[in-house]
N, C-alpha and C positions, 0 to 999 in steps of 0.2 A: 511120461509114465504118470508122472505124479500128478498131471493135470488129469488124466483119466481116474484115477481113484477119487480125485475131489468131485468129479462128475457124477461117480456111482454112488458117492457117501451123500450128495444133494437130492438125487433120485430115491435112494435109501429113507433118507429122512422125509422126504416127501410122501413116500407113500405110508410110513410109520403114521404120520400126522394124518393123512386121508382114512386110515383104519381106524382112528383114534375118532375122527370126527365122524365118519361112518357110523361106528358103534354108539355114539352119543344120540346121534340122529334117529337110530333105529329105536333106541330106548325111549327117547322123547314120542316117538312114532306108536310104539307099543302101548305108552301112559295113554295118550290122546285114544287111541283106539278103546281101549278098556273103559274110559270114562264116555265116549261115544257109544258104546255096545250097551248103556244100560249100567254100569256100575252101580249100584244101588248106593243111595245115600241115607237110606233108612228114615225118608220122609215121603212117603206115600199118602196120597190122599185118593180114596176110592170115591167112587159114585153110587148112588144107590143101586142100579144094576149091577156095575161090577163087583159089588160087595156082596150082593145077594146070588150071584153065580160063583164067587170065591168059594162061598159058606155052603153053597150047595155041593160043591166039587169036596168039600170037607166033609160029606154025608149027614150035613144038619138037617134035619126033618124041613121039609118044605113049608109045613105049617106053623114054621116056626120063624121063617127068614123074614117077614114083615115086622115081626115085632124087635128082632135083633137088628134089623138095617133102621129101625126107629130109635133104638138105645144108641147106637152108632151116630146115627146124625145126631140127635140132641146131646150126647155126652162128649163127643171128640170132633162134631162136624167131620166125620169118615176119617179123620188122620189118624195113623199108627202112631206116630211118633209123640203123641201131646202127653205131656205131664201135666195135669190139673194144678189150680191153686191149692195151698196147702187147708185141708181141712181143719175143723175147730180142735181135733187131737193132735194137729202136726202132720198126719199122714199126708199123703199125696197118692192122685189115682193115675193109673196109665193106661196109654195104648188106646186102641181105637174103641175098646170098650170100657174104659177108665176103670180098670180094676186095682184095688186099694192095696197099699202098700202094708199096711199096720196088719190087716189080715190073711190077705192071699198070695202074696209074692215078696220076695226075699229083696229090699233097697240093697245097691250096690254100696251105699254108703256105710254100712254094718249096722244100722239101725236094726233096733229088735222087731220080730215080725212074725206071726205064728205060720205064716208062710203055706197058708191051705192047698194050693196048688203047686207046693214043691217046685218053684219056678224063681228065676231070678227075675226082678220087674222088668230089667232090659230086654228080655226076650218078647216080652208083651208088645214093645215099642219098635218092632221090626216090620218089615214089609210083606212079611210072611206071617199070616195071621193064624196059621194054624196053633201055635201053643195059646196063643190070645183067646182063641176060640172054645179051645177045649179045656182052659180053665175058668172061661163065661160059662160054660156050660155047667161043670161041676158046681160053681157058684149058684146058678138058676137051680140044679136041683137040690141042693143044698138049703139054700135061704128063700126061692122063688126070685120071682121077677122084681119085686118091692125091694128087692138088695142093691136097685139101680135106683138113685134119688130121682133119673128124669121119667122112671117109669109111670108112677100116678100121675103126674100132671101131663104128660104128652105120650104116652105108649100103652097106656091101661085100656082105652077106648077102641073103637073101631079104627083100623089103619087102611090106608091104601093098599090096593092088593100089589104084588109084586109080580103076577102073573106076565103083565107087559115084559118084564126083564126077560122070559123065557120065550117070547114069541106069543104070546096070550095078546088078545086085544082088549080085554074086560078090565075096563076101571073102577070095579065094584069094590065094597070095603071088606077089610077082613073083620070078623068081629072079635070079641074078647075072649070067646069060648076057644076059637083056633081050631076048629073041626073043618076038616076038608082040605083037598090037596094044598091050597095056597090060601 
């Protein structure tokens, strides 16, 4: 009888060990699955058309898309996660539209900000551009396109049309007046 108990004890110990290893492997598999499924690391880089389409889904007027694409191209190289180098006043610019933390967003380090967009600067550096877009639109309405240092030298004249991003074949330029659908 004693020999039978010893065998049963070994079988039970092996089952417990198997269950523990199975749970560990299942946890590892779930973690890998989340990573492979595109769990965001907050470091998205758009291209010209993917940004235009994302802004269009946010109901940004199509006659402004080329201008916003230009600002994002020259300000952040279409990267959502960028924090620009320090400005002369010690402030920095955040996200795809390089929004200033002295005036428009609250830095997470507690530094003073007017926080005109009523948003934490971290929210401007995510893969989802809706908050950054709304803040940028507020800035544009309040201060105009000139609020962006890249506007005058890079984005104030005629710009390449973004019509091709929406299935159009035209490569005409979008004028500074921004009239028309594109």
